[in-house]
N, C-alpha and C positions, 0 to 999 in steps of 0.2 A: 806643657803649654800652660801659661799663666794668663790670667785676666787682670784687669785693673778694677778693684773695688773702690768705689767712691762712697765715702760715708760722712756722716756729720749729723748734728742735732737738727731737729725740725726747724726750718727757717734759716739754716746756715748757708743756703745758696747752692745746693747740690744740683737741682734741675737747672737753675740759671747757668751754672758752670758748664753743665752738660750741653745745653743749647748752644753756648759759645763754641764748644768743641765740634759740635755737629756743623755749625756754620763754617768754621775754619777747614774742617775735613772736606766739605762740599766745595769750598772755594779752591781747594787744592786739587779738585778733580776726583776725589774719592767717593765711592758709594757708601752711604750710611743706611743701615736697615735696623728695624726693631721698633721700640715703643718709648715714647717720652710721656710723662704724666705731670704736666705743670698744674699748679694750683689755680683755683678760681677764687678771686678775692672779691668781697663786698667792699664797703667803705673802709673797714679796718680788719675785718675777720676773714679767715679762710672759710669759704662756703662750700667748696667742692673740689673735685679733681677732674681735669680734662684728659683725654687720651689723644695722642698724635701718633699715627702709624707712619712708620718710615719705610721706604723712601717716598711714599705718595703724599705725605703731610695731611692725610685725611684726619679730621678732628671730630670728636663727639664727647659727650658727657660720660664719665666713668663712675663717679661716686659723689655723694652729697653727705653733709654732716648728718650724723645719726643722733637723734635725741637720746639723752641718757635716761634709761629706765631701769627699774630693778631687774637684775639678771634672772632669766627663767632658769629653772632647775636643769633643764636639758635643752640648750640652745639648738634651734633647728637650722640656723644659718651659720656658716663658718665665720662671718663677720659680726655675729651678734654681740661680741664683747669688744669690738673696735669702735673707734670714733667715727668711722665712715660706713655708710651703707652703699655697697657696691651694686651697680646695675648688672644683673646676671647676663643680660643680653650683650652688654658692652664687654664684659669679661670674656664671654664666648667669642665675640668678634675679634678680640685681641688674640686669644689663643688660636683661632683659625688663621689669622694673619701670621702669627709666629710659626705655625706649622708649615705654611707655604715657604718660609725661609729655611726650612730644614734640608731642602734639596735645591739649592740655587743652581740655575742653569749655567751661568757663566760668571761664577764668583771669582774675583781676583784676590790675591793676598792683601790688597789694600782696602778690601771691604771691611767696614767697621760695624760691628753689632753693638747696639746700645739697648740696655734694659733698665728702665726707670719705673718701678723699683722692685726688688725682691724683698718681701717682708714676712711677717708671721703667717699670713695666709699660705704662702708658698712653702716656706721652710719648716713650719711647725704644724700646719693643718692639712697639707696636701691639696690646697684649693688655690684660687686666684690664677696667676699666670703660670700654670703648670707647663705649658709648652715652652716657656722660657727656660725652665729647668732642664727640659729635654735637650734644647739647643746647646746649652752650656755643658751638660753631661756628655753629649756626643761630640763635643769639640768641633762643631761644624765650621766655626769661624776662628781664624787665627788671632784676631784682635776683637776684644770686647771691653766695653766699660759697663759695669753693672753697679747701680746704686743699691746699697744695702744698709739697713739700719745698724747703728753701732752695736746694739745688743745681739745682733745676729752674725757679726763678722767672724767670730771664732768658728761658729757652725759652718759658715760659708768656706772658710779656709780649710776646714777638714774635708769638705766635699770637693773643693777645687784647689788642691795644694799648689803652691808656687805662685799664687796670685799676689799681686802688689796691692797694698792698701794705702789709700790717700784720703785725707780728710778735705772737706770742702774749702777749708781755710788755707790748706797748703798745697792743693792740687795744682801742679804746673801744667803747661801745655803738653798735650799728647803728641808724640812724634810718630807719624805713620811711616 
């Protein structure tokens, strides 16, 4: 089983492209489950990250810009060295939601799982959206689009061989 990994630099349009695919899949009558994390912009800068749980479209704040400070010798938070300060309650809420998707009552082959995004917290630190890794590892869904940072694509391909990689600038329409 292979997944589709969507990658690209920050600001390349990965989440925008993913939102378009979710809309097209829903319009075609397919169920879409998972998590989308669109940016929150101020007048010109990215100020935070919102979380959208699918299929309910429930929305809440996930992360805010973290002020840059001298690194502590032993960071106590997994996100201490990242640009974002993740809300622990929001991350737990997302993991709880993703765990409910591990045993879908009436999943059809046309159900699409979306995970936006798998990053260093998940693949390098064992934190963040850990329930997303479990869903992908257990191959609960036949179809998944997973947003992954370019620097982590090789690691993701090792973990989930046979997955297709597309960049935000070349990703075509997904055929369900």
